[in-house]
N, C-alpha and C positions, 0 to 999 in steps of 0.2 A: 908108684907110691904104694906103700903097704896099708893094709886095713887099720893098723895101729895108728897111722897118721890120718887117714881119711875119716875115721870115726870122730875124733875130736874136732876136726875142721867142720864136718857136717853138723855136729851138735852145736857148735858155736854159731854157725850160720842159722840154724833153725831157731835157736833161742833168741838171737838178735831179731830175726824177722818176726817171730811171734810177739815178742815184747813191743816192737814198734807198732805192729798192727793192732795189738790189744788196746792200746790207748791212741788210736788213730787221730782223733782231733788234736791232741797235744804233740804229735810226732811230725807234723808238717806245718809249714808256714814260717813267717819271719820271726815270730816268737814261738819257739818250739822247745819242748822238754821231752826229748826222746829218752825214756828210761833205759832203753837198750844201749845207750851210749856209755852207761856204766861199765859195759864190757870192753870199752876201748883201752882199758889198762892191761888187758890180758896179753898183748904182744910183749909187754915188759917181762912177763913170766915165761912165755913160750912163743917161738916164731910160728907155730902152727895156728895161732890166732889170727895172723895176718890174712891168709886166704879165707879163713872162716868169717871174719868181719866183712871182708870184701863181698863175699857171696851173700851173706846175710843182708847187707845194705842193698845189694843189687835186687834181691827178692823183695825187700820192703819197699824199695823205690819204684818197683813195678806198679804199685798202688798209689803213688804220689799224685796229687792234683797237678803238679808241674809236668808230669808225663815223661816223655823220652829224655828230656834234658836232665831231669833228676836221676834217671836210671844211669845215664852216661856220666854226668859231672858229680852227682852225689856219691855214686859208687866209687869213682876215681878219687874223690876227696877222702873217703873212708880208707881206701887202699894206701894213699900217701900218708895219712895220719897214722895208720897202723904200722906201716914200715918205719916211720920216724919214731914211734913209741917204742918199737923193738930195739932201737938204738940209743935210747935215753940212758944216761949214766946213773941216775938216781930215781928212787920212787917218787920223790917230790916233783920231778920233771915229767914223769910218765903221763900224767893227764894233759900236759900242755899241748902236744901236737894236735889232738883232736879239737881242742878249743880254738887254736889259731887257724888251722887248715880249714875247718868248717866255717869259721867266722868269715874268712876271706872268700872261699869258693862258693859256699852256699849263700852267703850274704849277697855276693855278686850275682849269682844265678837267680835268686829270688827278685832282686831289683830289676834285672834285665828282662826275665821271662814273665814274671808276674805283673810287671808294670806298677809296682808298689808306689804309693805316694809318699815315699821317704827318700832321703838322700842315700847314696851308696854307703858312706861311713855309718849312717844310722842303721841301715840294714845289716851291715857287718857287726855292729855293736849289739844289736838285738839277738842275732844268732849266737854271737860270742858269749853273751850273758847267759843264755840258756845252756850252752855247752859248759860254761864255767860252773854253773850250779850243779849240773849232773856229774861232770867229770871230776871235779874236785870235791864237791859236797857229798856225793855218793860213791864215786869211783875210787877215790883215795882210801876211804875206809874199807871198801870192797877189796882193794889191793892188799891191805894189811891182813884181812881175813884169808885171802887166797894164798898169801905167802906162808901161812901156817901149814898149808897142804901142798907146798911146792913139790915134795917128793912123790906126790900122786898125780901130778900134772904131766901128761905126755909131752916130751920134748922140752921140759922146763930148763931154763938157764940155771947154772949153779948159783948158789947164794953169793951175794956180794959183800 
């Protein structure tokens, strides 16, 4: 893999991890608002964001109070969501995979590992609401801004 591909992957991973850790208390738990999740729309623009988000989530999840399980399942959820986002046919659907995938996987993880005193559907709903706020409330406007610079994004998909 060339440096032209490695550099944006590393930059996305670093920014994701730093944003997650900067607001640590809001980034973990059943009610979470990971500002870094705004970046989950990037695979819609470039497939290079898929490994970047995976590595960024893996690094951020090393500091999770849930420990190893979040490193494994949280990072896997990010990889699945990013892969699906890269395949979305429209910008309106681009934020949907991170919302749904994280609601199901992270909601289940937190219910089982953390022993939360909520039902599984409630845990999924709480995670899903946090994701919805970030991915659609911030991510969709971010996508519109980033689309203006599509020609400067390494590996960017052609305009649709």
